[in-house]
C-alpha positions in Angstrom: 0.0 0.0 0.0 1.5 3.3 -0.9 2.7 5.5 2.0 0.6 8.5 2.7 1.6 12.0 3.9 -0.6 11.8 7.0 0.9 8.4 8.0 4.3 9.6 7.7 3.7 12.7 9.6 2.1 10.5 12.6 5.2 8.3 12.5 7.6 11.1 12.6 5.7 12.8 15.5 6.2 9.7 17.6 9.9 9.2 16.7 12.4 8.3 19.5 15.3 7.3 17.3 17.8 9.7 18.9 18.3 11.6 22.1 16.7 14.8 20.8 13.3 13.3 21.6 14.1 13.8 25.3 14.5 17.6 25.0 12.1 18.5 22.3 8.8 20.3 22.8 7.6 19.6 19.3 8.5 17.5 16.2 8.8 20.0 13.4 7.7 18.0 10.4 7.4 20.9 7.8 5.1 23.5 6.4 3.7 24.6 3.0 2.3 22.6 0.1 3.1 18.8 0.1 2.6 18.8 -3.7 4.9 21.8 -4.3 7.5 21.6 -7.1 10.0 23.5 -4.9 11.3 22.0 -1.6 13.5 24.1 0.8 15.5 22.3 3.4 17.3 23.7 6.3 19.2 22.1 9.1 17.1 21.9 12.3 14.4 23.7 14.2 15.2 26.5 16.6 13.5 27.6 19.9 10.6 29.3 18.2 10.1 26.3 15.7 10.3 23.9 18.6 7.6 25.9 20.5 5.2 26.3 17.5 5.9 23.0 15.7 6.5 24.9 12.4 9.9 25.5 10.7 11.3 29.0 10.1 8.9 31.0 12.3 11.5 33.2 14.2 13.4 36.1 12.8 15.2 33.8 10.3 11.7 32.6 9.2 10.5 36.1 8.6 13.6 36.8 6.7 13.0 33.6 4.5 9.5 34.8 3.8 10.9 38.1 2.7 13.4 36.4 0.5 10.7 34.2 -1.2 8.5 37.3 -1.7 11.3 38.9 -3.7 10.8 36.2 -6.4 7.1 35.9 -6.1 6.8 32.9 -3.8 5.2 32.2 -0.5 4.7 29.2 1.7 1.6 28.1 -0.1 3.8 27.5 -3.3 6.8 25.7 -1.7 7.4 23.1 1.1 9.8 23.9 3.9 11.5 21.3 6.2 14.7 20.5 7.8 17.3 17.7 7.9 16.5 17.1 11.5 12.9 17.4 12.8 13.7 18.1 16.6 15.6 21.1 18.0 19.2 20.4 19.1 19.9 21.9 22.6 21.2 25.4 22.4 20.5 25.6 18.6 23.8 23.8 18.0 24.4 22.1 14.6 22.7 18.6 14.6 25.2 15.9 15.2 25.9 13.2 12.5 24.2 10.6 14.6 21.1 12.9 14.8 21.1 13.4 11.1 21.4 9.7 10.5 18.5 9.0 12.7 16.3 11.5 11.1 17.4 11.7 7.4 15.0 8.9 6.4 12.0 11.0 7.2 13.3 13.6 4.8 13.9 11.0 2.0 10.4 9.8 2.4 9.0 13.3 2.3 11.0 13.8 -1.0 9.6 10.6 -2.4 6.0 11.7 -1.7 6.5 15.4 -2.8 8.6 14.6 -5.9 9.8 18.1 -6.2 11.5 19.4 -9.3 13.8 21.8 -7.4 15.4 21.4 -4.0 17.1 24.3 -2.3 19.5 23.6 0.6 19.4 26.5 3.1 22.8 26.6 4.6 26.0 24.5 4.8 24.6 21.6 7.0 21.8 20.7 4.6 24.2 21.1 1.6 26.8 18.9 3.2 24.2 16.2 3.8 22.3 16.5 0.5 24.9 17.5 -2.0 28.4 16.8 -1.0 30.1 16.2 2.5 32.8 18.5 1.4 30.5 21.3 0.2 31.8 24.8 0.8 28.9 27.2 1.1 30.9 30.3 0.3 32.4 28.9 -2.9 29.7 26.5 -4.2 26.4 28.4 -3.3 24.2 29.2 -6.3 25.5 26.2 -8.5 23.0 24.0 -9.9 23.4 20.2 -9.9 21.2 17.3 -11.1 20.6 14.9 -8.2 18.1 12.1 -8.3 16.0 13.8 -11.0 15.8 17.1 -9.1 17.6 20.3 -9.8 19.5 21.1 -6.6 21.2 24.2 -5.4 22.4 25.7 -2.0 22.3 29.1 -0.7 23.0 30.8 2.6 20.8 30.0 5.6 18.6 33.0 6.5 20.2 33.0 10.0 23.6 33.6 8.3 22.3 36.5 6.3 20.9 38.1 9.5 24.3 37.8 11.1 26.3 39.0 8.1 24.3 41.4 5.8 27.3 41.6 3.5 26.3 38.2 2.1 22.9 39.3 1.0 23.8 40.4 -2.5 25.1 36.9 -3.1 21.9 35.4 -1.7 19.9 37.7 -4.0 21.8 36.4 -7.0 20.9 32.9 -5.8 17.2 33.9 -5.5 17.2 35.2 -9.1 18.8 32.1 -10.3 16.1 30.1 -8.4 13.5 32.3 -10.1 14.8 31.5 -13.5 15.0 27.8 -12.7 11.4 27.7 -11.4 10.3 29.4 -14.7 12.2 26.8 -16.7 11.2 23.5 -15.0 8.2 24.1 -12.7 5.2 24.6 -14.9 2.7 24.4 -12.0 4.4 27.0 -9.9 2.8 30.4 -10.6 5.2 33.3 -9.5 3.7 36.5 -8.4 5.5 39.3 -10.3 5.9 42.3 -8.2 9.2 43.1 -9.9 7.4 43.6 -13.2 4.8 46.1 -11.7 5.1 49.7 -12.8 5.3 52.6 -10.4 2.1 53.0 -8.2 -0.4 55.3 -9.8 -1.0 58.5 -7.9 
C-alpha cells in the first residue's frame, strides 16, 4: 500500500530514534504545500520552531518569507522542512548521529512530494544532501542534477541576518532560483511584483 503523507507525519511525531526526543517540545515536520514543485531544506528547528511546531517562524523565518517574496513565492507555493525534525539543545548544529536517525523522514518526504527543485538552506543541509565537502561560500548558487531534481544551495537566512554583506550573493541565488522555477516548474505560478510599474497616484 503506498505511503501517505498523514501516516508519515504521524510516525515522525512519535519518533524516538535519537536523544533529541528527550528535550524537544515539538516534532517540526514541515510546512507548506506537500505537492509543491520546490522544496526548501534547512538544518534543524530553533527555539521558536520547537515551540510552535512549524519550521522557520522566528527572525530567520520572517527573513526567509521576505526572500521568497522577492521572487514571487510564499509558503503556499513551496514546502519547507529540515534535515533534523527536533531542536538540538542550544541551537547547535545537529550531530551526524542525529542526522542519520532523522534523514529517512526527509527522504520519504521527498519521495512523496517529488519536487523538481530542492534548495539547501545553509551548509549543514548542503553537506548532507549535495556533498560532504561542500563549501557554502564557494559553491552556493551552483545547480546540480541529483536524483531527478535540480539542486542548489544558498546561505541560511540566519547567516544573512548575522552577516548582511552576504545578502547580495543570496539575492543572485534567488534570481537564479526564479529562472529555474520558470524553466522547470510549470505548475508554480510566481507573483511578479518586480514587473509592476510605479504605483499610480
